[in-house]
N, C-alpha and C positions, 0 to 999 in steps of 0.2 A: 472558393465559394464566397458569395456576398456576405453571408452570415459570419464569416471569420474576419472581415475587414475592420471590425471594431478594435482588434488587438493593436492596431497602429497608434491608438490614442493612449496606450499604457506602456510603461517601461517595467518589465518583469524581472524579479530577482528572487533567489531562494531565501526562505526564512526558516526559523527553528520549528521543530515539532511537525515536520512534513507539511509546511504551509508555504504558500506563494505570496510574495509581496508585490503589489502593483502600484506604481506611481503615475497618477493621471497627468499627462502632458498638457492638458488644457487648463487645469486649475491647481496643479502641484499638490493635490491631496493624495494621501497614502491609504491604501486598503489592503486587507489580507483575506485569503481564503485557502481552503484545503487544496493540496496539489491535485491538479486535473479538474478542479471545479472553479468556474469563473462567474458564478451568479452574482457575487457581491460587486464585481467590476461592471457587469452589465446593468445592475440596478443603479449604480452611481451614474453611469452614462445616461440611463433613462430618466433619472430624477433631475440631475443637475444640468445635463446637456441634451435636452430632448430634441433639439433641432438636428444635432449630429446623429443621434439614435434613429430618428425618423428617416434621414437621408440615406443612412446605411441600409436599412431594412425595407425601404419603400420600393426598391427595384423589383423584388419578387412579387410585391403587391401589384405592380404594373402588369405582370404576366397574366394574372387571373382576370384583371379588369379589362383586358384587351389591348395592352401595350401602350396605354396613355403615358406620356412623359411626366416624371415627377417634377414638382416645383422645387427648384434649387434655392429658393429664398430661405433665409435663416429664421423664418417666422416660427413661433412656438407651436409645436405639434400638440394636438389635442389627445387626450387619453384614449378616446375611441379609435383614432387613427392608428395609434401605437398597438392597441390590442388587435385590430384588424390585420395589421401588417404581420404580427407574430402568428396569428391564426392561419393566414394564407401561406406563410413560409412553412409551417408545419404540415399543412395540407399538401403542399407541393412535394415536400420530401416524402411523405407517406405514399402519395400516388406514384412517384418516380421510383422509389427504392423498394417499397413493399409490394405494391400492386403490379407494376410493370416488370421490374427486374427480378423480384423474388416470386412473382406469380401467386401471391397470396390472395385469398378471396376478399371481396370488398367488405363483407360483413365483419371482418376482423377488427375494424376501427370502432365497431359498436359493441364488441364483446367486453364483458366485465374483466376477463383475464388480461386483455390488452390494456385497458385503462388502469388496472392495478399495476401492471408492469411499468407504465409511464410514471405512475406515482412513486413506485419503488426507486426509479431512476432519479427522483428528486426534480422531475421536470414538470413545470406547470402546464399541463396539457388541457387545451380547450377542445372538448369533444366535437367531432365532426361526423356527419352522417354518410353512410355508404351511397345514398342517393346523390349527395352533392359531388362526390368523387365521380360517379357515373355521368351525371348530367352536365357538370361544369368543367372539372379539371381534366379528365381524360380527353374529351373533345378538344379542349384548348391545347393540350400537348400535341394531339394529332395534327391540328391545323398548323401549329408552329413548326413541327417536323416537316410537314408537307411543303411549307413555304421554303424551308432550307433546301429540300431536295430540288424543288423547281428552280431556285436561284442557281444551284450548282449545275444542273443539267443545261441551263441556258448558256453556260460558258463552255460546255463540252461539245466537241465536233463529231465524235464517233462513240456509239454505245452498242453493246451486245446484250440480248435478252436471253434469259432462261425461263421456259414456260412449261407448266404441267398442270394436270387437273387433280382434284382431291375431293373426297366426300366425307361428311361428318357422321356422327352417330344417328342423326335424324335423316340421313340420306340426302342432305342438301349438298349440292356440288358447287365447287369454287374453282376459279382459275387463278393460279399464282403467277405473278410476273416480276422477276427481278431484273435489275439493270446494272450493267458492269461497264467500267471505263477506266482509263489510266489518267490520273490527275496531273497537275502541273509539276508535281514532285516525282513523277514517274512511279507512283505507288498505285497498285490496283485497288479500286474502290467498288463497293457493291451496295445497292439499296433495294429494298422491296418497294416497288412503286405502286402496286395494287394487288389486292386479294379480292377479286370480284366474283359475284355470284354467277354461276354458269347454269342456266336453266335448260331443261330438255327442249329439243333433242341435242345431244352432244355431237353435233356434226362439225366437219371442218369449216363450213361456212359460218356457223355461230361462233366458233373459236376465233376465226379470223376477224369477224366483226367486233367482237369484244376487245381483241387486241388493238384494232385500229382506234376504237373509242378511247382506250387508255392512252395510246400514243398521241392522239389528238389533244387530249386533256393536258398532257405535258409538253405538247408541241415539239416532239422529237421523232416524228415518223420518218423524216428525211435523214435523221442522224443514225438510224438503226443500221448497223453493219451486218450482223449475223443474229440468227435466232437458234438457240440450242434446245432441242426437245428429245424425247425418247422415240421409239419406233412405232408408236401407235398410228394406225392408218389415218385417222382423222387429223392428227398433228402433221403428218406428211402432206396430206391434201390441203390443209389450211395454209401452209407456208411454202409449198412446192414452187409456186409461181410468185414468189415475193409476198406481197400483201394482197394478192388477188387469189381468188379461189375458182377452181374448175372441177366441180365434183364429178363430172361425167368423163373426165379424161383419165385414162389409165395407161401408162407407158412402161409397164413393168414386165412385158412379155419376154424381152430378151433375157433379163436376169433369171426369170422363172424357168426358162428353158435350160439355161446353163446350170441351174441348181436342181434339175429334176431328179438327179440321183440321190440328193441329200435333202430334198424338201421336207419329208416327214421329220427328219432329225432337227431341222432348223425351225420349223413352224411351231413345234410343240411348246417352245418357251418364248416365242415372240410376243410378249405382252408386257404391260407396264410393271416395273419393279416397285414393290411397296417398301417405303422407307420408315414406316412406323406402324403402330398397331391399327391404324385406320386404313381404309382402302384408297389407294391412288387410282383414280378411275381410268379405265380404258374406254375411251369414248367411241370406239367402233370395234368391239371385241371380235366380231365375226370375220374380219378380214385384215388382221394384222399382217404386215408384209415387211420383208427386208427392204431397207430404204436404198434405192439406187440414186445417190445424190447427183444433182446437176450443179457444177461449179458456179453457174450463173445465178443460182437461187440463193435466198437468204438463209434457208434452213440448213443446219448441220446436225448430225446424229450425236447423241450422248455417247462419249467414248467408254465411260464406265459401264453403262448399260450393255453396250455391244460386247464388251469384254466378258461380262457375266454370261451372255448368251453363248459365247465360245466355250466357256467352261462347262456349261450345261450340255452342250453338244458332245464334248469329250467324255464326260462322266456317264452319259446315257448309253453310249455305244461301245463300251468296253466291258466284256463279260466278267472278268475278275473284279473290276471296280464295282460294277452293279451289285454283285453278290455280297461283297463285304460291306458296301454302303447300305445295303438292305439290313444287315445285322446292326449296323450303327443306328439306323433309324428306329429299328424295333427297340433297341436298348434305350434310346433317348425318349421315346414315347412312353415306355414303362416307367422310367426314372421320374417322370413328371406326374405320375399317377400314384406311385407307391410311397407311403410314408417310411417304410423300412429302408428303401433305397435312399430316400432323402436323408434319413438319420445317419446311414453309413457314409454317404458322401460328405455329410457335415463333419463327421469324425475324421475323415481323410482330408478335410479342407479342400475338397474338389467339387466341381460341378460339371454337368453334361449339357452342352448347348442344345437348344431345340433346332430341329431341321425344318426349314421354311423355304420353299422353292421361290418365294417372292422376295426373299432377303438376300442381298448381295453377300457373297462369301460364306453363306450358311453351311455348305458342305465342308468347306475347309475348316471352319471353326468347330463344327461337330467332331470331325475326325481328330483335330488337334486336342480337343478336350478329353477325348477317350484315350488317346495315347499318353496324355499327362498322368492319367490315373495309374498306369502300370499294369503289367500282366497279372500278377498275383491278386492285387486288390480288385481288378476287373473280374476275375473268376468268382470272387466272393459276392460281387454284385449280381452277376448273371445267374448265380445259383438261387437268388431270391425271385427270379422271374417265374411267372406261371408256366410259360413255355420256354424253358431254359435254352440259351444259345451258347455256343462255344467259339471263342476266338483262337484259332490255331496259330502256330508259329508263322505259317504262310500268310495268314490274314494280317498279322502284325507287320510282316514285310511289305505286303501290299499297301497297308495304311501309311507306312513310313515313306514308301515311294510316291504315293499320292501327295503327301505333304511336301516332299522335295520338289515335285512338279508344280504344285499350285502355289507355293509360297511366294514366288515373284508376282503372280497374278494378284494375290492378296495385297502385297506391298504397293503395287502400282495403283490398284483401285483405291487405296487409302490416300496415296500421294496426289492423285489427280482430282481429289475432292477437297484439297486444301483451300482455306479461305484467304490467307494472307500472302500468297505468292501467285505469280502468273502460272497458268496451267496449259495454255495452248501449246507451248513448246515441249511439253512432256509427251505428247502423243507419239510422234515418230520415234524418239529414243526409246520409249516404252515398247513399241511394237518391235523394234530392232532387238531390244534386250530379250523379249519373250521368244522371238523367232530363233535367236542364237542359243538361248537357254534350252529350248526344246531340241534343237539340233545337237547340242553338246551332251545332254543328259541321257540320251538314248542308250549309249554304250554302258551306262551304269545301272540300267533297269533290268530286272529279272522277269517281272510279271506285268508291268504297266507300259510296255512299249506301244501297245495299241492305243492307250490313252494319249500318249505323246503324239502319235500319228494323227489321231482324230482331232486333236487340238490344232495341229498344223494345217489340216485340211479345212477346218472351220475358219482359221485365220486367213487363209488364201481367198475365202469367199467373202467373209464379213469385212475384211480390211483390204479388199482387192485393189483399191486405188493406191494405197500406200505400198503394198507389196509390188505392184507393177512398176511404180516409180523406182523402188529400190533395185529391181531387176532391170531397170532402164527399158521397159517395154512400153508400148503405147497404152495410154490410159483412156478409157471410154468415159463419156459424160455420165453414163448411168452406173459406173462402178462405185460401190460404197467407199466413202472416205477418199474420194478423188480430188477434193479441193486442195489446191497447192498451198493453201495457207498453213497447213501443218508443217510442211517442209520449210517454208519461209520462217515460221516462228521458231523452229528448232535452230536454224542457222543464225537467227538474230538474237538468240538468248546467249549472253556471254558465258554462261555456265555450260553450254552445250556446243555451240558453233558446229564444227564438224567432228568433234571427238567421238561421237557415237558411231561414226562410220567404221571406226577401227574394229568394232565387234563383228562386222560382216566378213572380215578377212578377205577382202576383194583383192585381185591383182592390181598393181599400181596404176595401170592405164584405166581400168574400169572404175577404180576409186576416184581418179582424177576427173573422169567424164561425169560421174555422179555429182561431184562437187560443182563442176562447171554448169551442169543442168540446173542445180538448185540456185546458184548465183544468177543464172539467166532468168529463172522464174521471178526472182526478186527484182531484177532490173526491168523486166517486162511489166511487172506490176507497178513499179514506180512510174514508168513511162505512161501507163494507162490511167492511173488514179491519183498520183501525187503531182501537184502543179508546182513546178520549179522552172527557173529559166534555163537550167543546165540539163534538164531531163532528156530532151530530144538528142542533144549531142552525145550524152553519155550512152543512150540507147544505141546510137549508130556505131559507137566504138565498143559495144559490149563484147562481141565475140573476140575481138582483138585483145581487149584488156584481160579477159579471163583466160584465154588460151595462152597468153604470154606470161602468166604468173609462173614463177619458178616452181619446180616439182616439189621442193621442200615446203612450200606454202600451201599447196593444194593436196598433197598426199601425206597421210599419216603412216606410221610404221605398220607394216603387216606382220601377222603372226603365223607361225607354222601350225597347220591343222593337226600335226602329230604331237604337239606339245601337251603333256598331261595336265589336267586341271583338277588338283586334289580338293579344292574348295569351290563352292558356288560363288560366282562373282557378285560383288555388292552392286546394288541398284544405282545406276547413274554415277559410277565411280570410274573416272578416266585419268590415266597418268598423263601429265602434261610434259611433252618433250619439245614443245614449241619455244624456241629461244630467239625468234626473230625480233628485231627492233620495231617499235611502234612508229607509224608514219606521223610525223609532226606537222604536216602541212595543214594550214588553217583554212584553205580555200580549195575545195575539191568538188568534182562532179560526182554523180552517183556511182559510176564504175570505180573511180579511185577511192571513194569512201568505202565501198564494200571491200576492196583489196586491203585498205588500211585497217579496216575492222577485223577482217579474218586474220591478218598478221599481228594484230595487237595481242601481246602476251598476257594482258590483264584479264583475270577471270574472277572479277568481283560479282556481287549479287546484281540481279537485273536492275533494280531501282537505282542502286548506287552508281552503276556503270553508265546507264543512259541519262541520268540526271546531269552527270558531269561530262557527257560526251560532246564532242565538237562536230559529230556527224549529223548535221542538221537535216539533210534529205532523208537519211535512213531513220532518224528519230521520228520524223513525221509518219513514216510507214509503221514504225514500231508502236506508236500511240494507237494507230488504227487496228492493227491485227492482234495486239495483245489484250484488247478488250474481250477477245473470244475466250470462252471457258471450255475446258476439255470435256466437262460433263454438265448435266443438269442438276448436280448435287445442291447448288445454292437454293433452288426452289424446293428441293426435297427437304432441306433443313427448315424451311418455312413451315412445311407440313408437320414436321416433328414438333415445332413450337405450337402449332395449331392443336395437335393432339393433347399436349400438356395443358393448354389453356382451357380447352373444352373437355374437361374431365366429366365423368358420369354425373357428378353432383352439380355440374354447371351446364348440363346439356340443353337447358331451356333458355340460355342466355340469348338476348336479342341480337339479331344479325349485325346491326351497326356497331354495338359495343364490342362484339366478338372481333369484327374486322379492325376496329381501332386498336384493340389490345395486341393483335398479331402485328399490325403495322408498327406499333411502338416497340414491341418486344424485339423484332428483327432489326429495327433502326434505332435501338436504344443508345447507340453511341452519339446520336444527334440530339439527345435530350439535354 
């Protein structure tokens, strides 16, 4: 901090009676003050060396005044300049730490309690008005952060967007747009680039036009690699043809026919998932549709959203589950209305989660909270209900089986929403883990076998593109999740590579073919999109290079299907039996790079591995595809902040200030 740089002018040492001794290096005068308090030293610097004092604290004064450079001359600073510098420094700190980071109301700086607190701290506080914070400081912060984002994006070649709609308490609708990329240190970065007002009608054409306006402002339209949204029909129409819209075209007949037997099951829950207490708007609620993705388009479906739709499909169509889940819902509803139940739960130090069909994992969390209470205590609670219900031993068995089935779904949905790691590479290993989990758990189920079967059926439809590639079947352009980027990302993440294939227990030849197919996808993509001098020659030798790899490098150990599995496998936990030596060649074409990468025994974290990697061709592809997010959770987090900022007591906040606060809150690391 600028405000701490004055310490360099003093040499500190301990003194008696809990005091600190400070020797001024400029004039060799000695001063003392209580431990942790430095007011005497600052006063000396201000009185005796005003030029140094002014130069130290003038930098933050520049920010408020629009960035004018301070005069470095050692002329004597006037008292008014010093006071103004101190006032601006305090105002900046309050705006940044109290208003933006802590989300405190602006009026706090005018309250008597706050001013008394500042006096108690022994700090000479110059009062500032809430109006000054709103009118001058917050807009100045927003402009400064915006400039930083624009400067950064000018240096980036590929970005991915996550986009969704939201409405506030006054039914004003907004479109949130976050931008994601891999920086020069191979670390994933994310910015909120705009939170723009979305006025009616909420059609695909309007959404597309707003998106283009924002991208034009940042001059990154040509840099957009993918756009991640949920399955709302207007989102699909807005980006189905890249950044062009054709509202009248509908090419979903094929998938609708193939799903005719399960359409009622799937369509009931195909709407936007709400991530906070506000409404995440569904811009065309009358015709939500399952998204048959075209690999040539920009748009990709939110993986977490689709995963939750699979869970809802399974829970709705299993008789045992529906009956017991109905009891859980009734208990949860009553527990949030009865003070007697609330008191009893408080004594037990337990709580019952609310059931909300628009919240991810709400069924799992509800059942988990009920099981944690225990059978005896649960009986005491149900006896307090007006229409008492009873949980039998069979019901508890069903609940435990549901938890065992859904626990990996919960873990994966949390994992794929992570902020600090790449997530595109999680999709295929996650699907494989869940498919094999459902396959292996059936033999241990007594009542929920149908639930597992329904989940499998839903997976085959909603993740048809991934399932077909795993089965080495032909993938249609309109298959959901048919984009090859998911397989390429999994293979190019050093923590996954091909380790996840072991869970499939494929025969050695089938496993080898699957790996070769994925490597060929990568090589074809490099040949098409990555400009290098060696790409064409590597593409021509692709088949020969990959088919000639030793079986030990392409095939992982297979496991007997009859082997008992006493415990559920940990998520993304693979034993490493690869002892091959790393290829030390420093000049390789794309095919040789991939072979060297696959055989490299190093399994460090993504950023660490690729930052130090010598595979220049592959790294270019990695920077491009790992900008992709597995879910639209980043923009969902923006809406959570929006809900906190626009509390009921601040519902009348003007739109410009509201947008600035959200922009600063999400991008606070740039302040």
